[in-house]
C-alpha positions in Angstrom: 4.7 27.7 20.5 1.1 26.5 21.1 -0.5 27.5 17.8 2.0 27.0 15.0 0.3 26.7 11.6 3.4 26.7 9.4 3.8 24.8 6.1 5.3 21.8 7.8 3.5 22.0 11.1 2.7 18.7 12.8 4.9 16.6 10.4 7.4 15.2 12.9 6.3 11.6 12.4 4.9 12.1 8.9 8.1 13.2 7.2 10.6 11.1 9.2 12.7 8.5 7.3 12.3 4.8 7.9 14.5 2.5 9.9 17.9 2.3 8.2 16.7 4.6 5.4 18.5 7.7 6.6 21.1 9.5 4.5 21.5 10.3 0.9 18.8 9.3 -1.6 19.8 6.2 -3.7 20.5 6.9 -7.4 18.0 4.3 -8.6 15.2 6.8 -7.5 16.2 9.1 -10.3 16.3 6.4 -13.0 12.7 5.3 -12.7 10.8 6.4 -15.8 7.4 8.1 -15.4 4.8 8.5 -18.2 1.6 10.5 -18.6 -1.2 8.4 -17.2 0.8 6.5 -14.6 -0.7 6.0 -11.2 1.7 7.2 -8.5 1.8 7.3 -4.7 3.0 10.5 -3.1 5.4 10.0 -0.1 7.5 13.0 0.8 11.2 12.2 1.3 12.6 14.6 3.9 16.2 14.2 2.6 15.2 16.4 -0.3 13.3 19.6 0.6 13.1 20.9 -3.0 9.9 20.0 -4.8 8.4 18.5 -1.6 4.6 18.3 -1.6 2.4 19.9 1.0 1.7 17.6 4.0 -1.9 17.1 2.8 -0.8 15.2 -0.3 1.5 12.8 1.7 0.1 9.3 1.3 -2.2 10.2 -1.6 -2.5 8.6 -4.9 -2.7 10.5 -8.2 -2.3 10.3 -11.9 0.7 11.8 -13.8 -0.3 14.5 -16.3 3.0 16.1 -17.0 6.7 15.0 -17.0 9.7 17.4 -16.8 13.4 16.5 -16.4 13.3 16.7 -12.5 9.7 16.5 -11.6 6.2 15.3 -12.6 2.8 16.9 -12.5 0.3 14.8 -10.6 -3.5 15.2 -10.5 -4.9 14.5 -7.0 -8.6 14.8 -6.0 -9.3 16.8 -2.8 -12.5 16.9 -1.0 -13.5 20.5 -0.3 -16.9 21.0 1.2 -19.3 18.8 -0.7 -17.3 18.4 -3.9 -14.1 17.0 -5.3 -11.5 19.5 -6.7 -8.9 18.4 -9.1 -5.6 19.6 -7.8 -2.6 19.7 -10.0 0.6 19.3 -8.0 4.2 19.5 -9.3 6.4 17.1 -7.3 10.0 16.1 -7.7 10.6 12.4 -8.5 12.2 11.8 -5.0 8.8 12.2 -3.5 6.7 9.8 -5.6 6.8 6.1 -6.6 4.7 3.9 -8.9 1.5 2.7 -7.2 0.8 -1.0 -6.8 -3.0 -0.4 -6.6 -3.7 -1.8 -10.0 -1.3 -4.8 -9.8 -3.9 -7.1 -8.3 -6.5 -6.1 -10.9 -4.2 -6.6 -13.8 -3.2 -10.0 -12.4 -6.8 -11.0 -12.1 -7.6 -9.9 -15.6 -4.8 -12.2 -16.9 -5.9 -15.2 -14.9 -9.6 -14.7 -15.8 -8.8 -14.6 -19.5 -6.6 -17.7 -19.3 -9.3 -19.7 -17.4 -12.0 -18.5 -19.9 -9.9 -19.5 -22.8 -9.4 -23.0 -21.3 -13.2 -23.3 -20.6 -14.0 -22.2 -24.1 -11.7 -24.9 -25.5 -13.5 -27.5 -23.4 -16.9 -26.1 -24.4 -18.2 -25.1 -21.0 -19.1 -21.9 -19.3 -17.5 -20.6 -16.1 -18.1 -17.6 -13.9 -15.1 -15.4 -13.1 -16.9 -13.4 -10.4 -15.3 -12.9 -7.0 -17.1 -14.1 -3.9 -16.4 -13.4 -0.3 -14.9 -16.1 1.8 -17.4 -18.8 2.7 -18.0 -20.1 6.2 -16.1 -23.2 7.1 -17.8 -26.6 6.8 -19.4 -28.0 10.0 -17.5 -30.7 11.8 -17.5 -32.6 15.1 -14.5 -32.6 17.4 -13.9 -36.0 18.8 -11.8 -36.5 21.9 -9.9 -39.7 21.8 -7.4 -41.1 24.3 -4.5 -39.4 22.5 -6.3 -36.1 22.4 -7.7 -36.2 26.0 -6.8 -33.1 28.0 -4.2 -33.6 30.7 -3.8 -31.6 33.9 -0.3 -30.4 34.4 0.9 -29.5 37.9 4.2 -28.0 38.9 6.9 -30.1 40.5 7.1 -29.4 44.3 10.0 -27.4 45.5 12.7 -29.4 47.2 15.7 -28.1 49.1 19.0 -30.0 48.8 20.7 -28.6 52.0 
């Protein structure tokens, strides 16, 4: 079928389960609590077809706006033409997980506040701005006797007949 445009068209690799992840969904998936305002990643789980999001939302990140017993409502922004549309998608909990996108930020906030508190106790001012990686310092490579390059040649073939 050359031009199939079904709901799950071109999702052979997108919806496949990972290595050693086939079979029934583990029960801990259902025990994760979700609250309004949580940031979640959408990843469709093909073991459960109910409540599966459209392929467009696979791999997107959104914000929870509604929680029901089996599913959550997620706000995802979609680019349509020259604008962002706020799409509200209802997805079962098997197809979402908490996003780790804010973990690094929250960790940085904690460390910055701790370092600022230490600096204030010492009576000095510090900057908590992030900077890109600096170039390495210049250095000279010296070749001594132990570091001198050696030429390695293969052992000649000998017959033992």
